[in-house]
Every structure is written in structure tokens, then in C-alpha cells.
C-alpha positions as CSV (number, residue, x, y, z in Angstrom):
1,M,41.8,-10.3,20.8
2,E,44.6,-9.0,23.1
3,R,44.6,-5.6,24.7
4,T,47.7,-3.5,25.1
5,D,47.9,-4.1,28.8
6,G,48.1,-7.9,28.2
7,R,44.6,-8.8,29.3
8,R,42.1,-10.3,26.9
9,A,39.4,-8.0,25.7
10,A,35.7,-8.9,25.6
11,P,34.8,-10.7,22.4
12,S,33.3,-8.6,19.6
13,P,29.8,-9.7,18.5
14,W,31.3,-10.2,15.0
15,E,34.0,-12.5,16.2
16,G,34.1,-16.1,17.4
17,P,34.1,-19.6,16.0
18,G,31.3,-21.0,13.9
19,M,28.6,-19.1,11.9
20,K,27.0,-16.3,13.9
21,L,23.2,-16.0,13.6
22,G,23.4,-12.8,11.4
23,T,25.9,-14.4,9.1
24,A,23.7,-17.4,8.6
25,I,20.7,-15.3,7.8
26,A,22.7,-13.3,5.3
27,E,23.9,-16.5,3.7
28,I,20.3,-17.8,3.4
29,L,19.2,-14.5,1.8
30,K,22.1,-14.8,-0.7
31,R,21.1,-18.3,-1.6
32,E,17.6,-17.1,-2.2
33,G,18.8,-14.5,-4.7
34,V,18.5,-11.4,-2.5
35,E,20.8,-8.7,-3.9
36,W,19.8,-5.7,-1.7
37,I,17.8,-5.0,1.4
38,A,16.2,-1.8,2.6
39,G,16.2,-0.8,6.2
40,Y,16.9,1.6,8.9
41,P,19.5,1.2,11.7
42,V,20.0,-0.2,14.2
43,N,19.5,-3.7,12.9
44,H,22.6,-5.8,12.7
45,M,21.3,-7.5,9.5
46,L,22.4,-4.4,7.6
47,E,26.0,-5.1,8.5
48,H,25.8,-8.8,8.0
49,A,24.2,-8.3,4.6
50,A,27.0,-5.9,3.6
51,A,29.6,-8.5,4.6
52,A,27.8,-11.0,2.3
53,D,27.9,-8.5,-0.6
54,I,24.1,-7.8,-0.3
55,R,23.7,-4.1,-0.7
56,P,22.0,-2.3,2.3
57,I,19.9,0.7,1.3
58,I,19.2,3.1,4.2
59,V,15.9,5.0,4.0
60,R,14.7,8.1,5.9
61,Q,11.6,6.4,7.2
62,E,10.6,2.7,7.5
63,R,7.5,2.8,5.4
64,I,9.5,3.9,2.3
65,G,11.8,0.9,2.7
66,L,8.9,-1.5,2.8
67,H,7.5,0.1,-0.4
68,M,10.8,-0.4,-2.1
69,A,10.9,-4.0,-1.1
70,D,7.3,-4.3,-2.3
71,A,8.3,-3.1,-5.8
72,Q,11.1,-5.6,-5.9
73,S,8.6,-8.4,-5.3
74,R,6.2,-7.1,-7.9
75,M,8.8,-6.6,-10.6
76,T,10.0,-10.2,-10.2
77,S,6.5,-11.6,-9.8
78,G,7.5,-12.8,-6.4
79,R,10.4,-14.9,-7.6
80,K,12.9,-12.7,-5.7
81,P,10.9,-11.2,-2.8
82,G,12.0,-7.9,-1.3
83,V,13.5,-7.7,2.2
84,F,13.1,-5.0,4.8
85,V,14.9,-4.8,8.2
86,M,14.4,-2.3,11.1
87,Q,15.2,-1.8,14.7
88,H,13.1,-3.1,17.6
89,G,10.6,-0.9,19.3
90,P,9.9,2.4,17.5
91,G,11.4,1.2,14.2
92,A,9.0,-1.8,14.1
93,E,6.2,0.5,15.2
94,N,6.9,2.9,12.4
95,A,7.0,0.1,9.8
96,M,3.4,-1.1,10.5
97,G,1.8,0.9,7.8
98,G,4.1,-0.4,5.1
99,V,3.6,-4.0,6.2
100,A,-0.2,-3.4,6.2
101,Q,0.1,-2.1,2.6
102,C,1.9,-5.2,1.5
103,F,-0.8,-7.3,3.2
104,S,-3.6,-5.3,1.5
105,E,-2.0,-5.8,-2.0
106,S,-1.0,-9.4,-1.4
107,V,2.7,-8.6,-1.9
108,P,5.3,-11.1,-0.6
109,V,7.9,-9.2,1.4
110,L,10.3,-10.6,4.0
111,V,10.2,-8.4,7.1
112,L,13.1,-8.8,9.6
113,P,12.6,-6.6,12.7
114,M,14.9,-6.8,15.6
115,G,13.1,-7.7,18.8
116,Y,13.6,-7.0,22.5
117,P,15.7,-9.6,24.3
118,R,13.8,-12.8,24.9
119,R,13.4,-12.2,28.6
120,L,11.6,-8.9,27.8
121,A,9.9,-9.8,24.6
122,H,6.4,-10.2,26.2
123,V,6.8,-7.6,28.9
124,E,4.7,-4.5,28.4
125,P,5.1,-1.8,27.1
126,N,7.8,-3.4,24.9
127,F,6.6,-3.7,21.3
128,N,6.4,-7.3,20.1
129,S,6.4,-7.4,16.3
130,V,5.1,-11.0,16.1
131,A,2.2,-10.4,18.4
132,S,1.4,-7.0,17.0
133,M,1.6,-7.7,13.3
134,R,0.2,-11.2,13.1
135,S,-3.2,-9.9,11.9
136,F,-1.7,-8.3,8.8
137,T,1.1,-10.7,7.8
138,K,0.9,-14.1,6.1
139,S,3.0,-15.5,8.9
140,A,4.9,-14.0,11.9
141,E,7.4,-16.0,13.8
142,P,10.3,-15.2,16.3
143,I,13.7,-16.8,16.3
144,T,14.2,-18.4,19.7
145,L,16.9,-20.9,18.9
146,A,19.8,-20.2,16.6
147,A,19.8,-23.8,15.3
148,E,16.2,-23.2,14.0
149,V,17.2,-20.4,11.7
150,P,17.2,-22.5,8.5
151,N,13.8,-24.0,9.3
152,I,12.3,-20.6,10.2
153,L,13.6,-18.9,7.1
154,R,12.6,-21.8,4.9
155,R,9.0,-21.5,6.2
156,A,8.9,-17.8,5.5
157,F,10.2,-18.1,2.0
158,A,7.9,-21.0,1.3
159,R,4.9,-19.0,2.4
160,M,6.0,-16.0,0.4
161,R,6.8,-17.9,-2.8
162,N,3.7,-20.1,-2.8
163,G,0.0,-19.4,-2.7
164,R,-1.4,-15.9,-2.4
165,G,1.3,-13.4,-1.5
166,G,1.7,-11.5,1.6
167,P,4.4,-10.2,4.0
168,C,6.1,-12.8,6.2
169,L,7.8,-11.6,9.4
170,V,10.7,-13.1,11.3
171,E,11.6,-11.3,14.5
172,I,15.3,-11.5,15.6
173,P,15.7,-11.0,19.4
174,N,18.4,-8.6,20.2
175,D,20.2,-11.0,22.6
176,M,20.8,-13.6,19.9
177,W,23.3,-12.0,17.5
178,N,26.3,-13.8,19.2
179,E,24.6,-17.2,19.1
180,E,25.8,-19.8,16.5
181,V,24.0,-21.7,13.8
182,P,25.4,-25.2,13.2
183,E,27.7,-25.7,10.2
184,P,27.5,-26.7,7.5
185,L,24.4,-24.5,7.0
186,D,21.6,-26.8,6.0
187,Y,19.6,-24.6,3.6
188,R,18.4,-24.9,0.0
189,P,16.4,-22.3,-1.8
190,V,12.6,-22.9,-1.6
191,P,10.9,-24.1,-4.8
192,L,7.9,-22.5,-6.4
193,A,5.0,-25.0,-6.4
194,R,1.9,-24.2,-8.5
195,Y,-1.5,-25.8,-8.3
196,A,-4.4,-25.9,-10.7
197,P,-8.2,-26.2,-10.6
198,D,-10.3,-29.3,-10.8
199,P,-10.4,-30.3,-14.5
200,Q,-14.2,-30.9,-14.3
201,D,-14.7,-27.3,-13.2
202,V,-12.4,-26.1,-16.0
203,A,-14.6,-28.0,-18.5
204,R,-17.7,-26.4,-17.1
205,A,-16.1,-23.0,-17.3
206,A,-15.0,-23.6,-20.9
207,A,-18.6,-24.7,-21.8
208,M,-20.0,-21.5,-20.3
209,L,-17.4,-19.3,-22.1
210,A,-18.0,-21.0,-25.4
211,A,-21.8,-20.5,-25.1
212,A,-21.6,-16.9,-24.0
213,R,-22.4,-14.3,-26.6
214,R,-21.0,-11.3,-24.7
215,P,-18.3,-12.5,-22.3
216,V,-16.0,-10.0,-20.5
217,I,-12.7,-10.9,-18.9
218,Y,-11.6,-9.0,-15.7
219,A,-7.9,-9.5,-15.0
220,G,-6.5,-8.9,-11.5
221,T,-3.0,-8.8,-10.0
222,G,-2.8,-12.6,-10.0
223,V,-2.1,-12.5,-13.7
224,H,1.1,-10.6,-12.9
225,W,2.2,-12.9,-10.1
226,A,1.6,-16.0,-12.4
227,R,3.2,-14.2,-15.4
228,A,0.1,-15.3,-17.3
229,W,0.2,-12.5,-19.8
230,P,0.4,-14.6,-23.0
231,Q,-2.4,-16.9,-21.9
232,L,-4.6,-14.0,-21.0
233,R,-4.1,-12.5,-24.5
234,A,-4.6,-15.9,-26.2
235,L,-7.9,-16.4,-24.4
236,A,-9.2,-13.0,-25.2
237,E,-8.4,-13.3,-28.9
238,L,-9.9,-16.8,-29.1
239,L,-13.2,-15.6,-27.6
240,A,-13.0,-12.1,-29.1
241,A,-13.8,-11.1,-25.5
242,P,-13.0,-7.6,-24.3
243,V,-10.7,-7.3,-21.3
244,T,-10.7,-4.9,-18.4
245,T,-8.3,-5.0,-15.4
246,S,-8.2,-4.0,-11.8
247,L,-5.7,-1.2,-10.9
248,G,-3.4,-4.0,-9.7
249,G,-3.9,-5.9,-12.9
250,K,-3.3,-2.9,-15.2
251,S,-0.6,-3.7,-17.8
252,S,-1.4,-7.4,-17.8
253,F,-3.2,-6.9,-21.1
254,P,-1.9,-4.5,-23.7
255,E,-4.2,-1.4,-23.6
256,D,-3.7,-0.5,-27.2
257,H,-5.1,-3.9,-28.2
258,P,-8.5,-3.7,-30.1
259,L,-10.1,-5.8,-27.3
260,A,-8.8,-3.6,-24.4
261,L,-11.3,-1.7,-22.3
262,G,-8.8,-0.1,-19.9
263,S,-8.5,-0.5,-16.2
264,G,-11.2,-0.3,-13.6
265,G,-10.7,1.9,-10.5
266,L,-12.5,4.8,-8.9
267,A,-12.0,6.5,-12.3
268,V,-12.6,4.5,-15.5
269,Q,-13.1,4.7,-19.2
270,A,-16.8,4.6,-20.3
271,T,-16.0,1.3,-22.1
272,V,-15.7,-0.6,-18.8
273,P,-19.2,-0.1,-17.3
274,H,-20.7,-0.3,-20.8
275,F,-19.4,-3.8,-21.5
276,L,-19.8,-5.1,-17.9
277,K,-23.4,-4.0,-17.9
278,N,-24.1,-5.7,-21.2
279,A,-22.1,-8.9,-20.5
280,D,-23.8,-12.2,-20.3
281,L,-20.8,-13.8,-18.5
282,I,-17.9,-12.3,-16.6
283,L,-14.6,-14.2,-16.1
284,G,-12.5,-12.9,-13.3
285,V,-8.8,-14.1,-13.5
286,G,-6.3,-13.7,-10.7
287,C,-8.7,-11.4,-8.8
288,S,-10.4,-11.3,-5.4
289,F,-13.3,-9.1,-6.5
290,S,-12.7,-7.2,-3.2
291,T,-15.2,-4.5,-2.6
292,T,-13.3,-1.2,-2.6
293,N,-14.0,2.4,-3.5
294,F,-10.9,2.2,-5.7
295,G,-12.1,-0.7,-7.9
296,I,-14.9,-1.3,-10.3
297,A,-18.1,-2.8,-8.9
298,M,-19.4,-5.8,-10.7
299,P,-23.0,-5.4,-11.9
300,K,-25.5,-7.5,-10.0
301,G,-27.2,-10.5,-11.4
302,K,-24.5,-11.5,-13.8
303,P,-23.1,-15.0,-14.0
304,I,-19.5,-14.8,-12.8
305,I,-16.6,-17.3,-13.0
306,Q,-13.9,-16.5,-10.5
307,A,-10.4,-17.9,-11.1
308,T,-8.3,-17.1,-8.1
309,L,-5.2,-18.5,-6.2
310,D,-6.8,-18.3,-2.8
311,P,-9.9,-20.4,-2.0
312,N,-10.8,-18.0,0.8
313,H,-11.5,-15.4,-1.9
314,L,-14.1,-17.5,-3.7
315,G,-17.4,-15.6,-3.5
316,K,-15.9,-13.4,-0.7
317,D,-17.6,-10.2,-1.7
318,I,-20.0,-11.2,-4.6
319,P,-21.9,-14.3,-5.6
320,I,-20.3,-16.5,-8.2
321,E,-21.5,-19.2,-10.5
322,L,-18.3,-21.2,-10.6
323,G,-14.9,-21.1,-8.8
324,L,-11.5,-22.1,-10.2
325,V,-8.8,-22.3,-7.6
326,G,-5.2,-22.2,-8.9
327,D,-2.4,-20.4,-10.5
328,A,-3.6,-18.0,-13.2
329,A,-1.3,-19.3,-15.9
330,L,-2.1,-23.0,-15.2
331,T,-5.8,-22.1,-15.1
332,L,-5.7,-20.3,-18.4
333,D,-3.7,-23.0,-20.0
334,M,-6.3,-25.5,-19.0
335,L,-9.2,-23.3,-20.2
336,L,-7.4,-22.8,-23.6
337,A,-7.0,-26.6,-24.0
338,E,-10.6,-27.2,-23.1
339,L,-11.8,-24.6,-25.6
340,K,-9.8,-26.1,-28.5
341,D,-12.6,-28.6,-29.4
342,R,-15.4,-26.1,-28.7
343,I,-13.9,-23.1,-30.6
344,R,-11.7,-24.3,-33.5
345,E,-10.9,-20.8,-34.9
346,R,-10.5,-17.4,-33.3
347,R,-13.7,-15.6,-33.3
348,D,-13.9,-12.4,-35.4
349,P,-13.1,-9.5,-33.0
350,S,-14.2,-6.7,-35.5
351,K,-17.7,-6.1,-34.1
352,V,-16.5,-6.0,-30.5
353,A,-13.5,-3.7,-31.4
354,A,-15.9,-1.4,-33.3
355,E,-18.2,-1.2,-30.3
356,I,-15.3,-0.4,-28.0
357,Q,-14.2,2.4,-30.3
358,A,-17.8,3.6,-30.6
359,V,-18.0,4.0,-26.8
360,R,-14.5,5.2,-26.3
361,E,-14.3,8.0,-28.9
362,P,-17.1,10.2,-27.5
363,W,-15.8,9.6,-24.0
364,L,-12.4,10.8,-25.0
365,A,-14.0,13.8,-26.7
366,Q,-15.6,14.8,-23.4
367,W,-12.1,14.9,-21.8
368,R,-10.3,16.6,-24.8
369,E,-10.7,20.1,-23.4
370,K,-8.9,19.2,-20.2
371,R,-6.3,17.1,-21.8
372,D,-5.5,19.7,-24.5
373,S,-5.8,22.7,-22.2
374,D,-3.4,25.6,-22.6
375,A,-4.4,27.2,-19.4
376,A,-2.1,28.2,-16.6
377,P,-2.1,27.0,-13.8
378,L,-1.7,23.8,-15.8
379,N,-4.5,21.2,-16.0
380,P,-3.1,17.9,-14.6
381,Y,-4.7,16.0,-17.4
382,R,-2.6,18.0,-19.9
383,V,0.5,17.3,-17.9
384,L,-0.2,13.5,-18.0
385,R,-1.1,13.6,-21.6
386,D,2.2,15.2,-22.5
387,L,4.1,12.8,-20.2
388,W,2.7,9.8,-22.1
389,N,3.5,11.3,-25.4
390,T,7.0,12.2,-24.5
391,V,8.4,9.1,-22.7
392,D,9.3,5.8,-24.3
393,V,6.1,4.1,-22.9
394,D,7.4,0.6,-23.4
395,N,10.6,1.3,-21.6
396,T,8.9,3.1,-18.7
397,I,7.5,1.9,-15.4
398,I,5.0,4.2,-13.9
399,T,3.0,4.3,-10.6
400,H,0.6,6.7,-9.0
401,D,-0.1,7.9,-5.6
402,A,-3.4,7.9,-3.7
403,G,-6.2,10.4,-4.6
404,S,-6.1,12.6,-7.6
405,P,-2.9,11.3,-9.2
406,R,-4.4,7.8,-9.2
407,D,-7.7,8.9,-10.7
408,Q,-6.2,11.3,-13.2
409,L,-3.6,8.8,-14.5
410,S,-5.2,5.4,-14.6
411,P,-8.0,5.9,-17.2
412,F,-5.7,7.7,-19.7
413,W,-2.3,6.0,-19.4
414,V,-2.2,3.3,-22.1
415,S,0.1,0.5,-20.8
416,R,1.3,-1.8,-23.4
417,T,3.8,-4.2,-21.7
418,P,3.6,-6.3,-18.6
419,L,4.6,-4.7,-15.3
420,S,5.0,-1.3,-16.9
421,Y,2.3,0.1,-14.6
422,L,2.4,-0.6,-10.8
423,G,-1.2,-0.1,-9.9
424,W,-2.7,-0.4,-6.4
425,G,-5.7,0.8,-4.6
426,K,-7.1,-0.9,-1.5
427,T,-5.4,0.7,1.5
428,T,-4.3,3.7,-0.6
429,Q,-1.6,5.1,1.6
430,L,-0.4,8.6,0.7
431,G,3.3,8.6,-0.3
432,Y,3.3,5.0,-1.5
433,G,4.4,5.8,-5.1
434,L,7.9,7.1,-4.3
435,G,9.1,3.9,-2.7
436,L,7.5,1.8,-5.5
437,A,9.4,3.8,-8.1
438,M,12.7,3.5,-6.3
439,G,12.3,-0.3,-5.8
440,A,11.2,-0.7,-9.5
441,K,14.4,1.2,-10.6
442,L,16.6,-1.1,-8.5
443,A,14.8,-4.2,-10.0
444,A,14.9,-2.8,-13.6
445,P,17.7,-0.3,-13.8
446,E,17.4,0.0,-17.6
447,K,13.8,1.4,-17.3
448,L,12.6,5.0,-16.8
449,C,10.8,4.7,-13.5
450,I,8.2,7.4,-12.6
451,N,6.0,8.1,-9.7
452,V,3.2,10.6,-10.0
453,W,2.1,12.2,-6.8
454,G,0.4,15.3,-5.4
455,D,1.4,17.9,-2.9
456,A,-0.4,16.0,-0.1
457,A,1.5,12.8,-0.8
458,I,4.9,14.5,-1.0
459,G,4.2,15.8,2.5
460,F,4.2,12.2,3.8
461,T,7.3,10.8,2.2
462,G,9.1,13.7,0.3
463,M,12.1,13.5,2.6
464,D,13.0,10.2,1.0
465,F,13.7,11.9,-2.3
466,E,17.1,12.4,-0.5
467,T,17.3,8.6,-0.3
468,A,17.1,8.4,-4.1
469,V,19.9,10.9,-4.4
470,R,22.1,9.4,-1.7
471,E,21.6,5.8,-2.8
472,R,22.0,6.7,-6.5
473,I,18.5,5.6,-7.7
474,P,17.7,7.9,-10.6
475,I,13.9,7.9,-10.7
476,M,11.7,10.7,-12.1
477,S,9.1,12.1,-9.7
478,V,6.2,14.0,-11.3
479,L,4.6,16.3,-8.8
480,L,1.1,17.8,-9.5
481,N,1.1,20.8,-7.1
482,N,-2.1,22.7,-6.7
483,F,-1.3,24.0,-3.2
484,S,-4.4,22.4,-1.9
485,M,-6.1,19.2,-0.7
486,A,-8.4,19.6,-3.7
487,I,-10.5,16.4,-3.2
488,E,-11.3,17.6,0.4
489,L,-12.6,21.0,-0.7
490,K,-16.1,19.8,-1.1
491,V,-16.2,18.0,2.2
492,M,-14.4,20.7,4.3
493,P,-16.0,24.0,3.1
494,I,-16.3,25.6,6.6
495,S,-12.8,24.7,7.8
496,T,-11.4,25.9,4.5
497,E,-13.2,29.2,4.5
498,K,-12.6,30.0,8.2
499,Y,-9.1,28.4,8.8
500,R,-7.8,27.5,5.3
501,S,-7.5,24.0,6.5
502,T,-7.1,22.5,3.1
503,D,-4.2,24.8,2.0
504,I,-0.8,23.3,1.7
505,S,2.4,24.7,0.2
506,G,6.0,24.3,-0.6
507,D,8.7,24.8,-3.2
508,Y,9.4,21.2,-3.8
509,A,11.7,21.7,-6.9
510,A,14.0,23.7,-4.6
511,M,13.8,20.8,-2.1
512,A,15.0,18.4,-4.8
513,R,17.9,20.6,-5.7
514,A,18.8,21.1,-2.0
515,F,19.1,17.3,-1.7
516,G,21.4,17.1,-4.7
517,G,18.8,16.0,-7.3
518,H,17.5,17.8,-10.4
519,G,14.4,19.9,-9.6
520,E,12.3,22.1,-11.9
521,R,9.1,24.0,-11.4
522,I,7.0,24.2,-14.5
523,E,4.1,26.7,-14.8
524,R,3.5,27.2,-18.6
525,P,2.0,24.6,-21.0
526,E,4.7,25.1,-23.6
527,D,7.4,24.2,-21.0
528,I,5.9,20.8,-20.1
529,V,7.5,18.7,-22.8
530,P,11.0,20.3,-22.7
531,A,11.1,19.8,-18.9
532,I,10.2,16.2,-19.3
533,R,12.9,15.7,-21.9
534,R,15.5,17.3,-19.6
535,G,14.3,15.2,-16.8
536,I,14.7,12.0,-18.8
537,R,18.3,13.0,-19.8
538,K,19.2,13.6,-16.1
539,T,17.9,10.2,-15.1
540,Q,20.1,8.7,-17.8
541,E,23.0,10.6,-16.3
542,G,22.2,8.9,-12.9
543,V,20.5,11.9,-11.3
544,P,17.1,11.6,-9.6
545,V,14.6,14.1,-10.9
546,L,11.6,16.0,-9.5
547,L,9.4,17.9,-11.9
548,E,7.0,20.1,-10.1
549,F,4.0,21.2,-12.2
550,I,1.9,24.0,-10.9
551,T,-1.6,22.9,-11.6
552,S,-5.2,24.0,-11.1
553,K,-7.5,22.6,-8.4
554,E,-8.9,20.0,-10.8
555,T,-11.4,17.7,-9.0
556,E,-13.3,16.1,-11.9
557,V,-12.6,12.4,-12.5
558,A,-14.0,9.9,-14.9
559,R,-16.4,8.1,-12.7
560,P,-18.3,5.1,-14.1
561,V,-21.8,5.7,-15.4
562,W,-24.1,2.6,-15.2
């Protein structure tokens, strides 16, 4: 490049012979099928991605971008992992919560932080992403030689795509952007390799299932990652075995099926504890059985078969009778093959289905007053009932936020198709649902994508509704606003009475309109359905929607009764 005074200018970091480091990384991402990345500047991968026709999506805070990448991975069952990039130092520090959430939920996401120059990378107080996030990533590795970029990215994609999922971090030192990767670029997309359990253990499991009189199947998130939905249904119908799921596994089995018990979380249908308590064998598929307040506890003393992808999860939290280590789809295929000679025809499901209905109907009757309530402020259970009845459920992807939205939604939302419900519930970060809905919409633009949150959650990530508007991601946010931290009322009575510590407020519909989206505040029960219909039309026109329902301080949830 020549200057006007005749002297040669300093080379631009984007110029020079050969393939620059950022260009090589972008080319690898493209070969791996990456179509968009989320991030926040300054990270030069945003510019290199754009040059490679990979869409950069700029968020308002780092955690939301990771949640969006998280949803991309979920919606593709890990086949096309989401990617998030951020600046070194404070950007990487702000991203830690989102990375930890991916780790908690076993979600494969590629995290590409910039790093301090190599000479300062390990000098305090500089933040080193590799050292700091190694305890909650599946792998964390810095780039120190440009020539090693293909090897480093191959390792990261191989770890994300194979085995139990989790975030993989590759740190890019800020002094390396002008370095060159040898050409031609030696990189091929990483294959997916599945593994299956020991056939002898499968035979033992099949014998146990065939002999059981009251087996129950508990399906976890691993069914989604393996896309083992047909096999799960086939096994349940062969055995006439009722099926419950974790929150992460919700929608892996059609919940309108006669053998469906519903999902198990902090709030559950009465059918779940009833059948688990009376089971003579529990088969867990694609699950860790992790002990959490937001999952169903397995009754003690029951024989349990655990089929999981990660051997480290066998008997991790509860004793098991038998472990099957492998991909959920392969495991179920093997079980079905073993059961062919033991059970030649499908068992009659009528008695089990009748028992399910006999337990469910009186339970639903107990909640009818809240779900049919005509009161104002609105009862959140009425809002969610009307939401389910109004949307095209099979063309909708819905997710919840932490706290009341999760517990009010999960027992009553009947999911009928795989990945139509993005459930979660271990780390339970407030504000998680918004990013999940945006990422789901990018992965499945033909679907209506909804996040249900409360006024506490919107306080954490509400500014990123502007991201949905600016980036043209037409989701529908359903806000249950009771102007209070309702769950905390019982545990903070003194601070509430003396200082109103649990009070929160805001006109969030007005905020949505100020950002350029569609915002409505709904206060009367007769206005619920018309507002939802208007919101759906607006999303179809490409406009993000926030429907703010003014609700009562409802704290009752459907807790399991053993």
C-alpha cells in the first residue's frame, strides 16, 4: 500500500500474502457448517466471519450470545454447534456465566475468546480464559502457533461432536492475527462417532425389562442429542411402559400419548411420583440422574437401569442395578432387538393408560380454578393455558426462565414434537430463556419461538430484546409481571415489610416499543387470546413481540407428593 507522500504505509492486519489466522479459522467454521456466530466486539473473528459470509450477530451482553449459541446446538442435536466470540479481559469475564450454563446442561458450544498477547497471557491481573474456565469447559486450549490452528480446531470440534456435550474453548492471543496458517488449509470436517453398550449388559437389561410388571422409563436430554425419539416411543409401546422425562428431556416423548406421564422438575404432574413410587423397575435413558432441586428425585430402593453416554455418570448420584454406556439411539436399538424374542407382540397399554388418566384427572381438577380464573390481576396459570390453546403447538418452540415461569409452565405445557420445548434446570440462571428463544428462531426460522419469563428475569437480560429487533429475530416474549419477587416473599418477610426489598417494577411493553418491537400490556382475561393472536401475526411480519401480562403474586406450584 502506497501513501500519498511516496513512502510505504504499515501493512494492514487484513493484508499480506498467505492465509491469515482469522481467515483460516473462519474457513474452518464454514467447512463445519457454521452459518452465524454470536459475539461482542472487539474480537476480530466477527470481521473474518463476515468476510467468509458467516453472519455475525452482535448482542448487548456476552451471556445472551452464549445462550443463543446454546440453542443452535440444541436445535441441531449438536450436529452444528453454536459459536460465540468475545474480547479479551472483561468480555471473557462477562461470558463466564453463559459458559458455565452450557457446561451444566452438557451443551456443545465453541467459545472463541481473544486473549492477551502471549507475553502477557500469564501475567496477573490479566484474565486468562484457558486457565480460568478449564473447570467448566470440556476442553480449553490456547493458540500459540498459527500452523497448529487446524489441529486445535479439529480437537475442539471432535470433543463437541462426540461423547457427552460441553463447551470447548479456544483462546486466540491478540498478537497473532497477522500470523499465517500454511496453505492449502489442511482441514476436513470432524465426523460423528457413536458408541454402544456391551451386548451382554443389553441382554441383561432386556431380561429385566421383560420380567418387570410395572416398568417406568425416565428420558433425559441424551434422547434429544441422539435423536432417539422413534426408538424411545417404540420401546414404551412394546413394554406398555409409562414415560416421564427430565426438564431437559421434555418433548422427547409426545406428551399427548396415552403412556405419557409428563416431565419431572420442581413442579410435576401427580402421575410422575405415583408411577415412580409404584414401579418395580426404572429405566433411565440419556440421563445423569443428577441430584437437583429442579428435577424429580428417584424413589429409594428401586432397581434402576441407567443408560447414559458418559461412564462418569453411572451411579453418580444414586445406586443403580445395571449401567449401559453409549449413544441413546444405539442403546435403544439394541434393547429393542433383544426384546423381540422375549416380547413378540406389543403389550396391551389400556390398563396403564387408564391408570394414568385416573391419577391425572383429579390432579387437573385441583388446578382448574387457577387455570380457568377470570380474576384480574391475571393468574399466570390462566395466561399459559390460553397460550397453549392459541398457538400452533406443533409449530412452536417454547422455553422457560428460572423460577416461577419454569414451574408454572412445565407441568401443564403438553409438548408433542421433538425439540418443541427447550427445557433446562440445573444452574437455572435468570434471563436464560431470551437467548434460547433467539437462537432457536435462527436455527428454525419457520417456527414460532417463545420465551416465558418473569419480571425478575427480564431485569437481567431485558436489554437484549433490542438485539432481537436490531438483528431481525422475530421471537415472542411472554412476560408474567407481578411487580414482585414472589417466590422470595416467604423467605424475606422482614426485608419486604420494612424496606420493600422484593418489590420490582417497570413498563416493559413500553420498553419493547421503544426498541422498535411490538409491545402490549394485558390486564384483563378477555384480552389474553386477542393479544396472543396479534403477537403471532407480528412475528410473522418479522417483528419481535413482547406481551406483558399483569399477574397476581401466584406462588403455588405442583410439587410432587410421595
